[in-house]
N, C-alpha and C positions, 0 to 999 in steps of 0.2 A: 504493500499500499503506499503510495505517494504522499508525502506530508503536505505539498503544496495543493494537491487534490482534495485531501481530506477536509483542509480547513480553507478551501477556496471562497466558501459563501461569507466568510469574514471580510473579504476584500470589497471595499467601498465604504465600510465604516473604519478599517484599518487599511493602510497600505501595504504591499509586499514587503517593504522595509520593515516597518513595525511588526508584521507578522513573524519576519525573520528574527526579530529581537526577541518576541515573545518566546519562540521555540527555543532560546537560550535561558530563559528564566527558570531558576530553581526555587521552589517554595516550600517552607518548612510549617506543617500543620500541627498544632499541639492540641489534640482533642479531634477524633474522627467521627463523634457521634453526630447528633442533630445538625448543627450549623456546619462544623468541619468537614463532615464527610459529603455533603451537598455542595459545599464550596470547592472542595477538591474535584468534584464531577465538573462544576462550571469551568474551573480552570483549565482542565484537561481538554474540555471542548473548545476552549478558547485556543489551544494549541501549546499550552505550558507541557514541556517535555520531561520535565523532573519534578516529582513530588515527593516530599519526606513526610511520613504520616508516624504520629505517636499517640498511642492512646493503650492503657493498661486494661480497660474494661471489655467486657464481653456483652454482646447483644442480649436483651431481655425481652420478653413478650410485649412489655408496654412500650418498646422503642418503635414499634410497627408504626405507629400513627404519624410518623414524621421523618426517621431517620434513614439516610440513603444507605443501601445495601442491608436493610433490615427485613429479613423473610421469615417465613416459618421455619425455613430449613437452614438459616444461619443462627438460629439462637443457641446461645453458648459459644460461638465463635468470637474471637478478638476482634474487635472494630476495624482496628487499623488494616489487619490482615484482609478481612472481609471487603472493606472499602478498597483496598489495593487489588484484589481480584476483580472487582467491577471495573475499575479504571483501565487494567490491562486489556478487558474486554473492548473497551472504547478505543484505545490505540496500544496495540500489543508492542509498539517501539518506544513507548514512554518509559522512561526509568522511575519505577516506585519503590521507595525504601520504607521499610518500616521499623519502628521501635515500640516496644512494650511500654509505653509512657515515658515521660520526661522526667529525670532523676538528677539529683546533684552529682551523681557519676557520670552521667551522659549529655548533659545539658550543653556543654561546651562544644562536643562533637556534633549534636543535633543543630545549633545555631550556626556552626561553621560550614555545613554542607548547604545552607540555603543563601539566596540573596536578599531575602525578606523573610520575615516571621508572621504567622498567623496565631494568636492566642485564643483557642476555644476550649480551655481548660475550664472545669466545673468551676462556677462563679462562687460556691460555698468553700472552696478551698484556695484562696488569695496567695497563700505563701508560696504555692508553684507557680503563679503567674508572676510575682515578684521576683522569684529567682529566675525566670525566663527572661523578663524584661530587663534585669540587670545584667545577665549575660550577653543579650542582644544589643544593649547599650554599650557595652564594654567592646564589643566587635563591630559597632558602628552600623547596626542594621535596624532598619525600620519594622515596627511592630504594628500589624493591623489587627483589631479585635471587633468582632460583631456579637450582638445578643438579639435575640428574639424574646420578646413578651407582649403577651397578648396578641392583638391583630396587627402588631407593628414590629420594626426592627431598628437597630442602631448600628452605626459603622463609625469606629474610632480608628485614630492612627497616632502612635507615639513615635516622635521622631528622635534620632539619637542625641540631639541637642536641646529638646524640647522638654516639656513638662513630664516628670517622672510619674511611672504607674503609681508609686506609693503616695505621690503628692496628690496626684488626682482623686484616688479613691481614699485618702486618709487613712493609709494603712498602718496599723498598730504594731510595731514590732514585738512587744510583749504578748499582745493576745493573738496575734496572727490573724487579726480580724480587721475588716473595712468598715468605713462608716457609711453606713446604707442611706443615709440622706444626702450623699453625694450623688447618688444614682437616682435622686427623686424625680428630676426633670424627665427621665426616661420612663418613668412609670405611670401609665394611663391612669386617667380618673376612676376608670371602671374596675381597677384592680385593687384588691383589699390590702393595705397597707401591712397589716397585721400579718397576712399571709406571706407578704415579701420579707419580713424580719425571720418569720419560721424557714423560709427558704434558706435566707443567708446564714441562718444559724444551723443548717443542716437537719432541721427537725422533719421537713417534708420536702418531696419534690416539686419542682415549680411547674405548673401547668404549662403545655408547649404544643402549639399546633402546626401542621405541615404548612400552611400558607406563610406563616410567620418565619419559618426556617427557609422557605424559598425566597422571601424577600430578603434577609440577610446573606444568603449566599449571592443573590443578583446585585445587591448594594455593594457587598465587599469586591466580589470578582470585577464588577465594572470598576471600581475605585482604584483596585490594584493594577489593572490592564491600562487605564488611563495614565496612572502615574509611571509604570514602567515604561510606556511608550512615549513618555514626555508630552503627551496630550493635555493633561491636566493635573495639578497637583491636588493632593487629598486635604480636606481640614484637619488641621493638626490639633490634637487635644492641647488645652481645654475647649476647643471648639469641636463638634462633631455633628454628625447628621442623624436625625431621628426622624422616622415616616411612621404614621400609625394609620392603617386603612380606616379604622373605625372613627377616629377623632381627626384625621387628615391635618395633623399639626406637624410642622417642620422646626426644628431650632437651629 
């Protein structure tokens, strides 16, 4: 299969030179579940030839409502491995590398393998995101981050010289927690604040629907491709994009 033919329908919104640049992009995605898995699919269909996936979790039955590569026959399979199999079906020539999660032992290697990083780690364990963000900053890599909530999605980008993850989310080094009020702007009016606190404290799993996951994947993949090709720079934290189909609100 010829690369140029596979991605010829991108040309028009992308030039051949830009498509060639996309083919050289290497993206590291920490978290291959909901947002991360579908985002990987979007990027491979854009023509990204190298994806590094990291996720320690396996698919469970409740993932079927929204997660890419979650099927009845992949229940119990590692998410990164299952997503990798699907990506290879799309483009057998793409290089897909998998890690069973990001850890203190492998974070340097994980970040070094990619041109840019996507943080889709569970929001209830911010210490891992802090570790990833610090290593990316050390290696001068941009970190993109997306979140689905309700009928909407957010797209964030942390620049190597910009505001730190710890500062934006008011991360507490002692408690290993973030200040949930910093995330309040992204929480829709129809979402119960008490439930949000329970989610952030790890008491319950956050409700999540497929359309919002798709919105995250579309927002982030577009932002990354526009950035990588030099067409348009993303909003840099503390600024970010949030779009909600129910409230039709943009910040």
